[in-house]
C-alpha positions in Angstrom: 0.0 0.0 0.0 1.5 3.4 -1.0 1.7 6.2 1.5 -0.5 8.4 -0.8 -3.4 6.0 -0.8 -5.5 5.8 2.4 -6.3 2.3 3.6 -10.1 3.1 3.6 -10.0 3.8 -0.1 -8.6 0.6 -1.3 -11.0 -1.9 -2.9 -11.8 -5.0 -0.9 -13.6 -6.9 -3.6 -14.5 -6.5 -7.2 -18.0 -5.0 -7.3 -20.8 -7.3 -8.6 -22.8 -6.0 -11.5 -26.0 -7.9 -11.0 -28.3 -8.9 -8.1 -27.4 -12.6 -8.4 -23.7 -11.8 -8.3 -24.2 -9.6 -5.3 -26.0 -12.4 -3.5 -23.1 -14.7 -4.4 -20.6 -12.2 -3.0 -22.5 -11.9 0.3 -22.5 -15.7 0.6 -18.8 -15.8 0.2 -18.2 -13.2 2.9 -20.8 -14.7 5.2 -19.4 -18.2 4.9 -15.8 -17.0 5.5 -17.1 -15.2 8.6 -18.8 -18.3 9.9 -15.7 -20.4 9.4 -13.5 -17.8 11.2 -15.9 -17.5 14.1 -16.2 -21.3 14.4 -12.4 -21.8 14.5 -11.2 -18.6 16.1 -8.7 -18.1 13.3 -8.2 -17.8 9.6 -7.5 -21.5 9.1 -10.0 -22.3 6.3 -9.7 -22.9 2.6 -11.5 -21.4 -0.3 -12.7 -24.8 -1.2 -14.6 -24.9 2.1 -16.1 -21.5 1.3 -17.1 -22.8 -2.1 -18.7 -25.9 -0.7 -20.5 -24.4 2.3 -21.5 -21.1 0.6 -22.6 -22.9 -2.6 -20.4 -20.7 -4.8 -17.9 -21.8 -7.3 -14.1 -21.4 -6.9 -14.2 -19.4 -10.1 -16.7 -17.0 -8.6 -14.6 -16.4 -5.6 -11.5 -15.6 -7.7 -13.7 -13.3 -9.8 -14.4 -11.2 -6.7 -11.2 -11.6 -4.7 -7.6 -12.0 -5.6 -7.2 -14.8 -3.0 -8.0 -15.9 0.5 -6.2 -12.9 2.1 -8.4 -10.5 0.3 -11.5 -12.4 1.4 -10.3 -12.4 5.0 -9.6 -8.7 4.8 -13.0 -8.0 3.5 -14.6 -9.9 6.4 -12.5 -8.1 9.0 -13.2 -4.6 7.5 -16.9 -5.3 7.6 -16.6 -6.4 11.2 -14.9 -3.1 12.1 -17.7 -1.2 10.3 -20.3 -3.2 12.1 -18.7 -2.3 15.4 -18.6 1.4 14.4 -22.3 1.3 13.5 -23.2 -0.4 16.8 -21.2 2.2 18.8 -22.9 5.1 17.0 -26.4 3.6 17.6 -25.5 3.0 21.3 -24.3 6.6 21.8 -27.4 8.0 20.1 -29.7 6.0 22.2 -27.9 6.7 25.5 -27.8 10.5 25.0 -31.5 10.5 24.1 -32.5 8.4 27.2 -30.2 9.4 30.0 -31.0 12.6 32.0 -27.7 13.0 33.9 -24.1 12.0 33.9 -24.4 9.2 36.4 -27.1 7.4 34.5 -25.2 7.9 31.3 -22.0 6.4 32.6 -23.7 3.4 34.2 -25.6 2.6 31.1 -22.6 3.3 28.8 -20.4 0.9 30.6 -23.0 -1.8 30.6 -24.0 -1.3 26.9 -20.5 -0.9 25.6 -19.4 -4.0 27.4 -22.1 -5.9 25.6 -21.2 -4.3 22.2 -17.6 -5.3 22.6 -18.5 -8.8 23.9 -20.6 -9.4 20.8 -17.9 -8.2 18.4 -14.8 -9.5 20.3 -14.2 -12.8 18.3 -13.6 -11.0 15.0 -11.9 -8.0 16.7 -9.3 -10.4 18.1 -8.6 -11.7 14.6 -8.5 -8.1 13.2 -5.9 -7.2 15.9 -3.8 -10.2 15.1 -3.9 -9.5 11.4 -3.1 -5.8 11.9 0.4 -6.8 13.1 1.3 -7.6 9.4 -1.5 -6.1 7.4 -1.1 -2.4 6.7 -4.7 -1.9 5.5 -6.3 -3.5 8.6 -3.8 -1.6 10.8 -4.7 1.7 9.2 -8.5 1.1 9.4 -8.1 -0.1 13.0 -6.3 3.1 14.0 -8.9 5.2 12.3 -11.7 3.3 14.0 -10.0 3.8 17.4 -9.8 7.6 16.8 -13.4 7.7 15.7 -14.5 5.8 18.8 -12.6 8.3 21.1 -14.2 11.2 19.3 -17.7 9.8 19.4 -17.4 8.9 23.1 -16.0 12.3 24.0 -18.9 14.0 22.2 -21.4 11.9 24.2 -19.8 12.6 27.5 -19.7 16.3 26.8 -23.5 16.3 26.5 -23.2 16.3 30.3 -20.3 18.8 30.6 -22.1 20.8 33.2 -21.7 17.9 35.6 -18.0 17.3 34.8 -15.6 18.8 37.3 -12.2 20.3 36.7 -11.1 22.8 34.2 -10.8 20.5 31.2 -14.0 18.5 30.6 -12.8 17.2 27.3 -9.6 15.7 28.7 -11.6 14.0 31.4 -14.1 12.6 28.9 -11.3 11.2 26.7 -9.5 9.8 29.7 -12.6 8.0 30.9 -13.1 6.4 27.5 -9.6 5.1 27.5 -10.0 3.7 31.0 -13.4 2.0 30.1 -12.2 0.6 26.8 -8.9 -0.7 28.3 -10.6 -2.4 31.2 -13.3 -4.0 29.1 -10.9 -5.0 26.3 -8.6 -6.6 28.9 -11.5 -8.6 30.3 -12.5 -9.7 26.8 -8.9 -10.7 25.9 -8.7 -8.1 23.1 -5.0 -7.8 22.5 -4.1 -10.4 25.2 -4.3 -14.1 25.6 -7.4 -15.6 27.3 -5.2 -17.1 30.0 -4.0 -13.7 31.2 -7.4 -12.0 31.3 -8.8 -11.1 34.7 -11.3 -13.5 36.3 -13.4 -10.9 38.3 -17.1 -11.3 38.0 -18.2 -9.5 34.8 -21.2 -7.7 36.4 -19.2 -6.6 39.5 -16.4 -5.3 37.2 -18.8 -3.2 35.2 -20.5 -1.8 38.3 -17.2 -0.8 40.0 -15.8 0.6 36.7 -18.9 2.8 36.3 -18.7 4.1 39.9 -15.0 4.9 39.6 -15.5 6.8 36.4 -18.5 8.8 37.8 -16.4 9.8 40.8 -13.5 10.9 38.6 -15.7 12.9 36.2 -17.5 14.7 39.0 -14.5 15.4 41.2 -13.3 19.0 41.4 
């Protein structure tokens, strides 16, 4: 990938021209996703995608240069799905929470669930990002977008945030929440090293700590 070409602008698959071709493309990606979720890795063959997805090998190569391109397309879609889920979560929380305390408590609980649901493919995306520049670039952009969206949501309650720099506190709280939940879900670490504290207790204590920090003078 050249330095002049942003990762998000690179084509992931050759675009289908007809409805039937589009359905075939969707089956390819859905089948690859199923295999990756079942096995927890990228250890599948295009022949398996062909058989399970009821698409020919020729059709796969018509859309993708090879298995790497198909895996990349699945992971890019997974990151977009996470982004959409985060956006929907923030919109709903800001609309329904009347104060900072309610927002933080519900945010921790809802974000934990969003991350839990997306964790299996996120783990694979993080592993691939170590040697895949496109996935790495998109992952960094997604992380920056998440910080920005979270900060905007916290600042809806800026009147309740103590200290001189509400934005800094909002950004710091997001980093604390994400790091804690990600660690518990083994995002970026092995499952053996993840903490074993009760999930509900962890979320409750995390919310209380963040509320206290945000409100402190």
